[in-house]
N, C-alpha and C positions, 0 to 999 in steps of 0.2 A: 505494499499500499506504500503509494508516495507522499499522500498527505499526511501532514503530519500535526495540523493545527485541532487539536481538543477543544471540545465544547467544556464548558465549566459545569461541572455536577458538585452535588452537596452530599454529605452523608444523612443530614437531615432535614426536614422540613422544620425546625426549631433551632434556635441558637443557644448554646448551653453557657450558661452563665452559674455565678459563684449563689444567684439567688432562685435558681432553676431554669426551666426550659421556656424561653421565650418566642412566640411563633414568629417566622419569618413569613410575612405574605408577600414577598418578591419573591417567593419560591412556589414550583408546584411541582407534581408528580406526571412524569409522561413515561407511559406504559406501550413499549413495542411488543404487540406479540410476536413469537417466534416465526408464524406463517406469512407475518409481513415484512421479514426480512429477505432480500434476494439474495441471490448470491453471490452478487458484488459488493454487500453490504447496504445495498439501497433500502430505504424504507419506504415503504409503499403505504402503510396507515397506521395511526396511531391513537392512544388515548390520554388525556390530562386533565388533571384539576386538585385541588388541594384536599379533597374528602374520597379521592376516587379508588375502589375496590377493585380491585384486578379480577378479572374474568379470563379464566386459562391462564395459559403459560406463555411467559414471556420475560424482559427485561423491563426491569424498572428503573429510571433516571429520576432526579431531583434535580430540574433546572432552573434558572430565572423565567419570569413570567415573561412571554413573547416568544421564546425561544421552539415549544413545541408548534407556533403556528410555521416554523419555519422547516420542518422535518425533511419537506423534500431536500432541500441541501445539506442535509446530513446523511452519515453513513456509518454503520454499527461495525468496529471495528472489534473483531474476535481474535486477532491475532496473539495477544498476549493473555495472561492467568485472567485478568478481569475484562469484559468488554467494556469498550467504551465510546462515546459518541466524537464525531472527527467531522471536520467540514469540509465538504467536495470540494476538490480542486476548482478554482476560479470563484468559489462562493464565498461571501460574506453574512455573517447573522447580523440583522440589524437588532433581535430583540437579547440579546445577551446584552447583560450589564458589561460595563468597562469595570476593571478594578477600581477606578478613581469613584464611580457610582457607588460600587460596591461597600465599598469603604465609608460611603455618606452614610447607605442604607443601615449599616453596622453600627455606627455615631448616633445615629437619630435611635434605634433602637436603645443604645447605653445610656440614652439621655432619656428615654420614658423608663426606664427600670430606675434609672437615679430620682425621676422624679415622682415615682409611686412610692420610692422607699422613704424620700421626705415627707410625702404627705401622706405615711402611711397606711396605701392602697394597694389594690391589686390590678394587674396589667390585665387588660382585655384587648383584644385583638380590633375589635371595632372603634375603642377609644384612642386606637393608636393614630388613627388618620393616614395609615401607610396602606389603606385598603384601597384599590383602585376597580 
């Protein structure tokens, strides 16, 4: 496989903090059923969402919002021990957060945690203002 630009994936829909798990509303599950992966790694169909329940066998990736809509620009690379998503040659993902944007999202989450602790409140996703 020539292209080595890997799509940013995450281990969880949550950010682990000293105060517990904080939902990351900028992330979604993207499920690629095995039957929708072509021999060359191209993806023909996916399912995605925050509360998605897998129906059948496939690969689940946690990605930035906006990335699943561009599944046709990606390949599943199974050459290593762990399958990964890579961008096809000549394609660019528009929906993926840049490292700077990801840093901003994480800093906003840390600010929400600090404010909640200061006000002795629970953090809820709806109050975070990060749902779009």
